[in-house]
ZAMARGU-4260 file (C-alpha; in steps of 0.2 Angstrom, whole numbers, plus 5000, padded with zeros to 4 digits):
<rodrens>
0) 5418/5948/5482 | 5436/5943/5482 | 5443/5928/5490 | 5459/5927/5500 | 5472/5915/5497
5) 5468/5902/5510 | 5450/5901/5503 | 5456/5899/5485 | 5468/5885/5492 | 5455/5876/5501
10) 5442/5878/5486 | 5456/5871/5474 | 5459/5855/5485 | 5441/5852/5487 | 5440/5853/5468
15) 5455/5841/5466 | 5448/5828/5479 | 5430/5828/5470 | 5437/5825/5453 | 5452/5813/5459
20) 5466/5825/5452 | 5483/5822/5462 | 5496/5835/5463 | 5511/5829/5453 | 5523/5831/5468
25) 5512/5818/5478 | 5516/5804/5464 | 5534/5809/5465 | 5534/5808/5484 | 5525/5791/5483
30) 5539/5785/5471 | 5552/5791/5483 | 5544/5784/5497 | 5542/5767/5489 | 5559/5767/5483
35) 5566/5770/5500 | 5554/5756/5508 | 5562/5744/5496 | 5580/5750/5498 | 5580/5749/5517
40) 5568/5734/5518 | 5577/5723/5532 | 5565/5710/5531 | 5571/5704/5515 | 5583/5689/5517
45) 5579/5687/5535 | 5583/5669/5542 | 5568/5659/5551 | 5567/5664/5569 | 5573/5646/5575
50) 5589/5649/5565 | 5592/5666/5572 | 5589/5660/5590 | 5600/5644/5586 | 5614/5657/5582
55) 5613/5668/5595 | 5613/5654/5609 | 5627/5645/5600 | 5637/5661/5600 | 5636/5661/5620
60) 5640/5642/5623 | 5655/5640/5633 | 5667/5625/5628 | 5685/5621/5632 | 5691/5626/5615
65) 5681/5642/5617 | 5690/5645/5633 | 5706/5642/5627 | 5705/5653/5611 | 5699/5667/5625
70) 5715/5666/5634 | 5726/5666/5618 | 5715/5681/5612 | 5718/5688/5628 | 5738/5686/5629
75) 5739/5693/5611 | 5729/5709/5617 | 5741/5710/5631 | 5756/5708/5622 | 5749/5721/5609
80) 5746/5733/5623 | 5763/5730/5630 | 5773/5732/5614 | 5761/5747/5607 | 5755/5737/5592
85) 5736/5741/5586 | 5739/5726/5574 | 5741/5714/5588 | 5726/5721/5597 | 5715/5721/5581
90) 5721/5703/5578 | 5716/5698/5597 | 5698/5705/5594 | 5695/5696/5578 | 5699/5679/5586
95) 5691/5683/5604 | 5675/5675/5605 | 5667/5687/5618 | 5656/5694/5605 | 5644/5679/5605
100) 5640/5682/5623 | 5637/5700/5621 | 5626/5697/5605 | 5616/5683/5615 | 5614/5694/5630
105) 5607/5708/5619 | 5596/5695/5609 | 5589/5688/5626 | 5585/5706/5632 | 5577/5712/5614
110) 5566/5696/5615 | 5563/5695/5633 | 5570/5678/5634 | 5575/5676/5652 | 5585/5660/5651
115) 5596/5666/5636 | 5598/5683/5645 | 5604/5675/5662 | 5615/5661/5653 | 5624/5675/5642
120) 5627/5685/5657 | 5634/5671/5666 | 5644/5666/5652 | 5651/5684/5650 | 5656/5686/5667
125) 5665/5669/5668 | 5674/5675/5652 | 5679/5693/5659 | 5686/5683/5674 | 5696/5672/5663
130) 5702/5689/5653 | 5706/5698/5670 | 5716/5682/5677 | 5725/5680/5660 | 5730/5699/5657
135) 5735/5701/5676 | 5746/5686/5675 | 5754/5693/5659 | 5757/5710/5666 | 5764/5704/5682
140) 5777/5693/5673 | 5780/5704/5659 | 5799/5711/5658 | 5793/5728/5649 | 5781/5735/5662
145) 5780/5752/5654 | 5764/5762/5651 | 5762/5762/5632 | 5751/5773/5622 | 5740/5759/5616
150) 5737/5756/5636 | 5732/5774/5638 | 5721/5775/5622 | 5711/5759/5626 | 5709/5763/5645
155) 5701/5781/5641 | 5685/5777/5632 | 5675/5793/5624 | 5657/5794/5620 | 5664/5791/5601
160) 5669/5774/5607 | 5651/5770/5613 | 5643/5777/5596 | 5655/5764/5587 | 5650/5750/5600
165) 5633/5754/5597 | 5633/5755/5578 | 5644/5738/5578 | 5631/5730/5589 | 5617/5734/5578
170) 5628/5728/5563 | 5631/5711/5572 | 5613/5709/5577 | 5608/5713/5559 | 5620/5702/5551
175) 5616/5687/5563 | 5597/5689/5557 | 5602/5687/5539 | 5600/5670/5528 | 5619/5669/5525
180) 5631/5665/5539 | 5637/5682/5546 | 5656/5678/5548 | 5663/5693/5538 | 5652/5705/5545
185) 5656/5700/5564 | 5674/5701/5559 | 5671/5718/5552 | 5662/5724/5567 | 5677/5718/5578
190) 5690/5727/5568 | 5679/5743/5569 | 5677/5742/5588 | 5695/5737/5590 | 5702/5752/5579
</rodrens>
């Protein structure tokens, strides 16, 4: 009686199970899996939950200096758009405090914390109103008044811009959850988003 390939395979597997023989490729797979789990372990180096929460809540707090910095950043961005300067736009993104409210809103939604979400949305709406008033006043009073390439580029977002924003948001959230302060990471996210 001749056995077909499937039956031979089943008999071999049963023999290996019975005698505790593991194929060589499974050990290599286990080692690779273990390595990947250690390499991409985002739980290592994580800050305590109360520290993470405090970072997000403090990032969304509006103070007088916060709003002044926002207005200055909006003026720099408007000038950058008006004179077609990507460097000025990136500089404005680096000092603009809007990221705190956006991250706090995302944190509130992710943790189902209604209080933080409502506070962050209200703060973001107020900040956006300040930005709109500042930029409107600037462009009404600006002697240049020409449509520049920077204005066109920044007023026609694409799917790639959304992908960069989502990736930046993930990096910002991950950076805020680490033990060390995420200042350089947040600056990098702002530059990537601006570019």
